[in-house]
N, CA, C, O and the ligand as a Tripos MOL2 file, in Angstrom:
@<TRIPOS>MOLECULE
protein
  193   191    49     0     0
PROTEIN
NO_CHARGES

@<TRIPOS>ATOM
      1 N           8.1840   -8.2590   -7.1310 N.3       1 MET1
      2 CA          6.9880   -9.0080   -6.7850 C.3       1 MET1
      3 C           5.7390   -8.1820   -7.0600 C.2       1 MET1
      4 O           4.6470   -8.5370   -6.6170 O.2       1 MET1
      5 N           5.8960   -7.0780   -7.7910 N.am      2 SER2
      6 CA          4.7610   -6.1850   -7.9650 C.3       2 SER2
      7 C           3.7320   -6.7450   -8.9310 C.2       2 SER2
      8 O           2.6360   -6.1970   -9.0560 O.2       2 SER2
      9 N           4.0740   -7.8360   -9.6190 N.am      3 ASP3
     10 CA          3.1130   -8.4150  -10.5410 C.3       3 ASP3
     11 C           2.2070   -9.4320   -9.8590 C.2       3 ASP3
     12 O           1.3220  -10.0060  -10.4930 O.2       3 ASP3
     13 N           2.4300   -9.6560   -8.5550 N.am      4 THR4
     14 CA          1.5640  -10.5600   -7.8140 C.3       4 THR4
     15 C           0.2750   -9.8320   -7.4310 C.2       4 THR4
     16 O           0.3220   -8.7650   -6.8180 O.2       4 THR4
     17 N          -0.8510  -10.3950   -7.7860 N.am      5 PRO5
     18 CA         -2.0910   -9.7320   -7.3990 C.3       5 PRO5
     19 C          -2.2650   -9.6890   -5.8910 C.2       5 PRO5
     20 O          -2.0390  -10.6820   -5.1990 O.2       5 PRO5
     21 N          -2.6620   -8.5450   -5.3990 N.am      6 ARG6
     22 CA         -2.8620   -8.4040   -3.9530 C.3       6 ARG6
     23 C          -4.2250   -8.9470   -3.5620 C.2       6 ARG6
     24 O          -5.1960   -8.8670   -4.3140 O.2       6 ARG6
     25 N          -4.2610   -9.4960   -2.3710 N.am      7 MET7
     26 CA         -5.5320   -9.9440   -1.8410 C.3       7 MET7
     27 C          -6.3140   -8.7310   -1.3410 C.2       7 MET7
     28 O          -5.7720   -7.8670   -0.6530 O.2       7 MET7
     29 N          -7.5570   -8.6850   -1.6880 N.am      8 GLN8
     30 CA         -8.3950   -7.5610   -1.2640 C.3       8 GLN8
     31 C          -9.2440   -7.9970   -0.0710 C.2       8 GLN8
     32 O         -10.1240   -8.8470   -0.2040 O.2       8 GLN8
     33 N          -8.9760   -7.4130    1.0870 N.am      9 PRO9
     34 CA         -9.8080   -7.7570    2.2440 C.3       9 PRO9
     35 C         -11.1920   -7.1530    2.1050 C.2       9 PRO9
     36 O         -11.3450   -6.0700    1.5410 O.2       9 PRO9
     37 N         -12.1720   -7.8240    2.6010 N.am     10 PHE10
     38 CA        -13.5440   -7.3210    2.5400 C.3      10 PHE10
     39 C         -13.9320   -6.5940    3.8210 C.2      10 PHE10
     40 O         -14.7820   -5.7040    3.8130 O.2      10 PHE10
     41 N         -13.2920   -6.9880    4.9230 N.am     11 TYR11
     42 CA        -13.6170   -6.3620    6.2030 C.3      11 TYR11
     43 C         -12.3390   -5.9530    6.9080 C.2      11 TYR11
     44 O         -11.3210   -6.6370    6.8020 O.2      11 TYR11
     45 N         -12.3830   -4.8590    7.6140 N.am     12 CYS12
     46 CA        -11.2660   -4.4780    8.4650 C.3      12 CYS12
     47 C         -11.1390   -5.4980    9.5900 C.2      12 CYS12
     48 O         -12.1310   -5.7780   10.2630 O.2      12 CYS12
     49 N          -9.9440   -6.0700    9.8210 N.am     13 PRO13
     50 CA         -9.7850   -7.0740   10.8820 C.3      13 PRO13
     51 C          -9.8550   -6.4730   12.2790 C.2      13 PRO13
     52 O          -9.8930   -7.2100   13.2640 O.2      13 PRO13
     53 N          -9.8720   -5.1630   12.3810 N.am     14 TYR14
     54 CA         -9.8650   -4.5180   13.7040 C.3      14 TYR14
     55 C         -11.2380   -4.0140   14.1180 C.2      14 TYR14
     56 O         -11.6430   -4.1800   15.2680 O.2      14 TYR14
     57 N         -11.9550   -3.4010   13.1840 N.am     15 CYS15
     58 CA        -13.2570   -2.8640   13.5510 C.3      15 CYS15
     59 C         -14.3920   -3.5160   12.7780 C.2      15 CYS15
     60 O         -15.5610   -3.3140   13.1060 O.2      15 CYS15
     61 N         -14.0590   -4.3010   11.7450 N.am     16 GLY16
     62 CA        -15.0910   -5.0460   11.0300 C.3      16 GLY16
     63 C         -15.8270   -4.2510    9.9730 C.2      16 GLY16
     64 O         -16.7530   -4.7610    9.3410 O.2      16 GLY16
     65 N         -15.4260   -3.0060    9.7750 N.am     17 GLU17
     66 CA        -16.0920   -2.2120    8.7490 C.3      17 GLU17
     67 C         -15.5480   -2.5470    7.3650 C.2      17 GLU17
     68 O         -14.5170   -3.2060    7.2330 O.2      17 GLU17
     69 N         -16.2450   -2.0930    6.3560 N.am     18 GLN18
     70 CA        -15.8890   -2.4540    4.9840 C.3      18 GLN18
     71 C         -15.3170   -1.2910    4.1890 C.2      18 GLN18
     72 O         -15.1050   -1.4130    2.9830 O.2      18 GLN18
     73 N         -15.0690   -0.1870    4.8330 N.am     19 ASP19
     74 CA        -14.6170    0.9990    4.1180 C.3      19 ASP19
     75 C         -13.1020    1.0080    4.0150 C.2      19 ASP19
     76 O         -12.4250    1.7860    4.6860 O.2      19 ASP19
     77 N         -12.5790    0.1320    3.1660 N.am     20 LEU20
     78 CA        -11.1360   -0.0420    3.0340 C.3      20 LEU20
     79 C         -10.6520    0.5590    1.7250 C.2      20 LEU20
     80 O         -11.3010    0.4450    0.6850 O.2      20 LEU20
     81 N          -9.4950    1.1990    1.8050 N.am     21 ARG21
     82 CA         -8.8710    1.7640    0.6170 C.3      21 ARG21
     83 C          -7.4280    1.2730    0.5590 C.2      21 ARG21
     84 O          -6.7990    1.0790    1.5990 O.2      21 ARG21
     85 N          -6.8930    1.0680   -0.6530 N.am     22 PRO22
     86 CA         -5.4740    0.7290   -0.7660 C.3      22 PRO22
     87 C          -4.6180    1.8310   -0.1630 C.2      22 PRO22
     88 O          -4.8620    3.0180   -0.3820 O.2      22 PRO22
     89 N          -3.6110    1.4230    0.6000 N.am     23 ALA23
     90 CA         -2.7330    2.3850    1.2610 C.3      23 ALA23
     91 C          -1.4050    2.4640    0.5300 C.2      23 ALA23
     92 O          -1.0170    1.5410   -0.1860 O.2      23 ALA23
     93 N          -0.7170    3.5780    0.7200 N.am     24 ASP24
     94 CA          0.5710    3.7950    0.1030 C.3      24 ASP24
     95 C           1.6590    3.6340    1.1630 C.2      24 ASP24
     96 O           1.5590    4.2700    2.2130 O.2      24 ASP24
     97 N           2.6900    2.8200    0.9470 N.am     25 PRO25
     98 CA          3.0180    2.1220   -0.2840 C.3      25 PRO25
     99 C           2.4360    0.7150   -0.3610 C.2      25 PRO25
    100 O           2.5010    0.0840   -1.4160 O.2      25 PRO25
    101 N           1.8780    0.2160    0.7190 N.am     26 ALA26
    102 CA          1.3770   -1.1620    0.7130 C.3      26 ALA26
    103 C           0.2660   -1.2760    1.7300 C.2      26 ALA26
    104 O           0.1250   -0.4430    2.6260 O.2      26 ALA26
    105 N          -0.5160   -2.3210    1.5710 N.am     27 GLY27
    106 CA         -1.5490   -2.6040    2.5410 C.3      27 GLY27
    107 C          -2.8360   -1.8440    2.2650 C.2      27 GLY27
    108 O          -3.0810   -1.3600    1.1600 O.2      27 GLY27
    109 N          -3.6400   -1.7580    3.3040 N.am     28 PHE28
    110 CA         -4.9380   -1.1130    3.1790 C.3      28 PHE28
    111 C          -5.1640   -0.1970    4.3660 C.2      28 PHE28
    112 O          -4.6200   -0.3950    5.4520 O.2      28 PHE28
    113 N          -5.9790    0.8040    4.1210 N.am     29 HIS29
    114 CA         -6.3030    1.7560    5.1790 C.3      29 HIS29
    115 C          -7.7930    1.6910    5.4380 C.2      29 HIS29
    116 O          -8.5990    1.8090    4.5150 O.2      29 HIS29
    117 N          -8.1600    1.5030    6.7060 N.am     30 CYS30
    118 CA         -9.5520    1.5170    7.1090 C.3      30 CYS30
    119 C          -9.9670    2.9590    7.3640 C.2      30 CYS30
    120 O          -9.3890    3.6490    8.2030 O.2      30 CYS30
    121 N         -10.9650    3.3940    6.6360 N.am     31 GLN31
    122 CA        -11.4240    4.7720    6.7630 C.3      31 GLN31
    123 C         -12.1330    5.0020    8.0870 C.2      31 GLN31
    124 O         -12.2600    6.1390    8.5410 O.2      31 GLN31
    125 N         -12.5900    3.9340    8.6990 N.am     32 VAL32
    126 CA        -13.4180    4.0570    9.8970 C.3      32 VAL32
    127 C         -12.5580    4.1750   11.1500 C.2      32 VAL32
    128 O         -12.7490    5.0970   11.9430 O.2      32 VAL32
    129 N         -11.6100    3.2510   11.3390 N.am     33 CYS33
    130 CA        -10.8050    3.2760   12.5570 C.3      33 CYS33
    131 C          -9.4010    3.8190   12.3040 C.2      33 CYS33
    132 O          -8.5910    3.8910   13.2280 O.2      33 CYS33
    133 N          -9.1050    4.2020   11.0590 N.am     34 ASP34
    134 CA         -7.8560    4.8630   10.6930 C.3      34 ASP34
    135 C          -6.6360    3.9690   10.8950 C.2      34 ASP34
    136 O          -5.5260    4.4620   11.0900 O.2      34 ASP34
    137 N          -6.8450    2.6520   10.8460 N.am     35 ARG35
    138 CA         -5.7140    1.7360   10.9480 C.3      35 ARG35
    139 C          -5.2630    1.3210    9.5480 C.2      35 ARG35
    140 O          -6.0620    1.1700    8.6240 O.2      35 ARG35
    141 N          -3.9400    1.1440    9.4360 N.am     36 ARG36
    142 CA         -3.4000    0.5490    8.2200 C.3      36 ARG36
    143 C          -2.9190   -0.8520    8.5480 C.2      36 ARG36
    144 O          -2.3870   -1.1030    9.6290 O.2      36 ARG36
    145 N          -3.1140   -1.7650    7.5990 N.am     37 PHE37
    146 CA         -2.6870   -3.1420    7.8190 C.3      37 PHE37
    147 C          -2.3720   -3.7740    6.4740 C.2      37 PHE37
    148 O          -2.6850   -3.2340    5.4130 O.2      37 PHE37
    149 N          -1.7420   -4.9360    6.5570 N.am     38 GLU38
    150 CA         -1.3710   -5.6630    5.3590 C.3      38 GLU38
    151 C          -1.7450   -7.1170    5.5430 C.2      38 GLU38
    152 O          -1.5830   -7.6850    6.6230 O.2      38 GLU38
    153 N          -2.2470   -7.7090    4.4760 N.am     39 LEU39
    154 CA         -2.5540   -9.1330    4.5270 C.3      39 LEU39
    155 C          -1.3420   -9.9160    4.0540 C.2      39 LEU39
    156 O          -0.7020   -9.5490    3.0690 O.2      39 LEU39
    157 N          -1.0350  -10.9710    4.7410 N.am     40 THR40
    158 CA          0.0980  -11.8120    4.3820 C.3      40 THR40
    159 C          -0.3700  -13.2390    4.2150 C.2      40 THR40
    160 O          -0.9840  -13.8260    5.1060 O.2      40 THR40
    161 N          -0.0660  -13.7830    3.0510 N.am     41 PHE41
    162 CA         -0.4020  -15.1780    2.8020 C.3      41 PHE41
    163 C           0.6750  -16.0700    3.4160 C.2      41 PHE41
    164 O           1.8550  -15.9300    3.0920 O.2      41 PHE41
    165 N           0.2800  -16.9740    4.2890 N.am     42 LEU42
    166 CA          1.2610  -17.7850    5.0250 C.3      42 LEU42
    167 C           1.3980  -19.1980    4.4790 C.2      42 LEU42
    168 O           2.2110  -19.9730    4.9810 O.2      42 LEU42
    169 N           0.6340  -19.5410    3.4810 N.am     43 GLY43
    170 CA          0.7380  -20.8770    2.9250 C.3      43 GLY43
    171 C          -0.5320  -21.6660    3.1670 C.2      43 GLY43
    172 O          -1.4880  -21.1760    3.7680 O.2      43 GLY43
    173 N          -0.5210  -22.8880    2.6910 N.am     44 LEU44
    174 CA         -1.7010  -23.7370    2.7780 C.3      44 LEU44
    175 C          -1.6300  -24.6570    3.9970 C.2      44 LEU44
    176 O          -0.5510  -24.9240    4.5250 O.2      44 LEU44
    177 N          -2.7690  -25.1270    4.4230 N.am     45 GLY45
    178 CA         -2.8150  -26.1030    5.4890 C.3      45 GLY45
    179 C          -2.7860  -25.4790    6.8760 C.2      45 GLY45
    180 O          -2.8310  -24.2570    7.0190 O.2      45 GLY45
    181 N          -2.7140  -26.3080    7.8740 N.am     46 GLU46
    182 CA         -2.8050  -25.8470    9.2540 C.3      46 GLU46
    183 C          -1.4770  -25.3360    9.7970 C.2      46 GLU46
    184 O          -1.4450  -24.6660   10.8290 O.2      46 GLU46
    185 N          -0.3970  -25.6430    9.1200 N.am     47 GLY47
    186 CA          0.9140  -25.2050    9.6020 C.3      47 GLY47
    187 C           1.5040  -26.1930   10.5650 C.2      47 GLY47
    188 O           0.8770  -27.1910   10.9200 O.2      47 GLY47
    189 N           2.7270  -25.9070   10.9920 N.am     48 ALA48
    190 CA          3.4560  -26.8520   11.8360 C.3      48 ALA48
    191 C           2.9660  -26.7770   13.2870 C.2      48 ALA48
    192 O           3.4670  -27.5030   14.1450 O.2      48 ALA48
    193 ZN        -11.1950   -0.4850   10.8820 Zn       49 ZN49
@<TRIPOS>BOND
     1     1     2 1
     2     2     3 1
     3     3     4 2
     4     3     5 am
     5     5     6 1
     6     6     7 1
     7     7     8 2
     8     7     9 am
     9     9    10 1
    10    10    11 1
    11    11    12 2
    12    11    13 am
    13    13    14 1
    14    14    15 1
    15    15    16 2
    16    15    17 am
    17    17    18 1
    18    18    19 1
    19    19    20 2
    20    19    21 am
    21    21    22 1
    22    22    23 1
    23    23    24 2
    24    23    25 am
    25    25    26 1
    26    26    27 1
    27    27    28 2
    28    27    29 am
    29    29    30 1
    30    30    31 1
    31    31    32 2
    32    31    33 am
    33    33    34 1
    34    34    35 1
    35    35    36 2
    36    35    37 am
    37    37    38 1
    38    38    39 1
    39    39    40 2
    40    39    41 am
    41    41    42 1
    42    42    43 1
    43    43    44 2
    44    43    45 am
    45    45    46 1
    46    46    47 1
    47    47    48 2
    48    47    49 am
    49    49    50 1
    50    50    51 1
    51    51    52 2
    52    51    53 am
    53    53    54 1
    54    54    55 1
    55    55    56 2
    56    55    57 am
    57    57    58 1
    58    58    59 1
    59    59    60 2
    60    59    61 am
    61    61    62 1
    62    62    63 1
    63    63    64 2
    64    63    65 am
    65    65    66 1
    66    66    67 1
    67    67    68 2
    68    67    69 am
    69    69    70 1
    70    70    71 1
    71    71    72 2
    72    71    73 am
    73    73    74 1
    74    74    75 1
    75    75    76 2
    76    75    77 am
    77    77    78 1
    78    78    79 1
    79    79    80 2
    80    79    81 am
    81    81    82 1
    82    82    83 1
    83    83    84 2
    84    83    85 am
    85    85    86 1
    86    86    87 1
    87    87    88 2
    88    87    89 am
    89    89    90 1
    90    90    91 1
    91    91    92 2
    92    91    93 am
    93    93    94 1
    94    94    95 1
    95    95    96 2
    96    95    97 am
    97    97    98 1
    98    98    99 1
    99    99   100 2
   100    99   101 am
   101   101   102 1
   102   102   103 1
   103   103   104 2
   104   103   105 am
   105   105   106 1
   106   106   107 1
   107   107   108 2
   108   107   109 am
   109   109   110 1
   110   110   111 1
   111   111   112 2
   112   111   113 am
   113   113   114 1
   114   114   115 1
   115   115   116 2
   116   115   117 am
   117   117   118 1
   118   118   119 1
   119   119   120 2
   120   119   121 am
   121   121   122 1
   122   122   123 1
   123   123   124 2
   124   123   125 am
   125   125   126 1
   126   126   127 1
   127   127   128 2
   128   127   129 am
   129   129   130 1
   130   130   131 1
   131   131   132 2
   132   131   133 am
   133   133   134 1
   134   134   135 1
   135   135   136 2
   136   135   137 am
   137   137   138 1
   138   138   139 1
   139   139   140 2
   140   139   141 am
   141   141   142 1
   142   142   143 1
   143   143   144 2
   144   143   145 am
   145   145   146 1
   146   146   147 1
   147   147   148 2
   148   147   149 am
   149   149   150 1
   150   150   151 1
   151   151   152 2
   152   151   153 am
   153   153   154 1
   154   154   155 1
   155   155   156 2
   156   155   157 am
   157   157   158 1
   158   158   159 1
   159   159   160 2
   160   159   161 am
   161   161   162 1
   162   162   163 1
   163   163   164 2
   164   163   165 am
   165   165   166 1
   166   166   167 1
   167   167   168 2
   168   167   169 am
   169   169   170 1
   170   170   171 1
   171   171   172 2
   172   171   173 am
   173   173   174 1
   174   174   175 1
   175   175   176 2
   176   175   177 am
   177   177   178 1
   178   178   179 1
   179   179   180 2
   180   179   181 am
   181   181   182 1
   182   182   183 1
   183   183   184 2
   184   183   185 am
   185   185   186 1
   186   186   187 1
   187   187   188 2
   188   187   189 am
   189   189   190 1
   190   190   191 1
   191   191   192 2
@<TRIPOS>SUBSTRUCTURE
     1 MET1         2 RESIDUE 1 A MET
     2 SER2         6 RESIDUE 1 A SER
     3 ASP3        10 RESIDUE 1 A ASP
     4 THR4        14 RESIDUE 1 A THR
     5 PRO5        18 RESIDUE 1 A PRO
     6 ARG6        22 RESIDUE 1 A ARG
     7 MET7        26 RESIDUE 1 A MET
     8 GLN8        30 RESIDUE 1 A GLN
     9 PRO9        34 RESIDUE 1 A PRO
    10 PHE10       38 RESIDUE 1 A PHE
    11 TYR11       42 RESIDUE 1 A TYR
    12 CYS12       46 RESIDUE 1 A CYS
    13 PRO13       50 RESIDUE 1 A PRO
    14 TYR14       54 RESIDUE 1 A TYR
    15 CYS15       58 RESIDUE 1 A CYS
    16 GLY16       62 RESIDUE 1 A GLY
    17 GLU17       66 RESIDUE 1 A GLU
    18 GLN18       70 RESIDUE 1 A GLN
    19 ASP19       74 RESIDUE 1 A ASP
    20 LEU20       78 RESIDUE 1 A LEU
    21 ARG21       82 RESIDUE 1 A ARG
    22 PRO22       86 RESIDUE 1 A PRO
    23 ALA23       90 RESIDUE 1 A ALA
    24 ASP24       94 RESIDUE 1 A ASP
    25 PRO25       98 RESIDUE 1 A PRO
    26 ALA26      102 RESIDUE 1 A ALA
    27 GLY27      106 RESIDUE 1 A GLY
    28 PHE28      110 RESIDUE 1 A PHE
    29 HIS29      114 RESIDUE 1 A HIS
    30 CYS30      118 RESIDUE 1 A CYS
    31 GLN31      122 RESIDUE 1 A GLN
    32 VAL32      126 RESIDUE 1 A VAL
    33 CYS33      130 RESIDUE 1 A CYS
    34 ASP34      134 RESIDUE 1 A ASP
    35 ARG35      138 RESIDUE 1 A ARG
    36 ARG36      142 RESIDUE 1 A ARG
    37 PHE37      146 RESIDUE 1 A PHE
    38 GLU38      150 RESIDUE 1 A GLU
    39 LEU39      154 RESIDUE 1 A LEU
    40 THR40      158 RESIDUE 1 A THR
    41 PHE41      162 RESIDUE 1 A PHE
    42 LEU42      166 RESIDUE 1 A LEU
    43 GLY43      170 RESIDUE 1 A GLY
    44 LEU44      174 RESIDUE 1 A LEU
    45 GLY45      178 RESIDUE 1 A GLY
    46 GLU46      182 RESIDUE 1 A GLU
    47 GLY47      186 RESIDUE 1 A GLY
    48 ALA48      190 RESIDUE 1 A ALA
    49 ZN49       193 GROUP 0 **** ****
């Protein structure tokens, strides 16, 4: 699945800062609050 383009978050969901870097092996690392996280696409619509 490595050919799927990753979504790039603009803001850290925890502290709201924008200083995000790609993390190894996956996800993003917030330089400000030192949290790593990953965005997951759950599908379209409101869900069940
Ligand atoms: Zn943060």
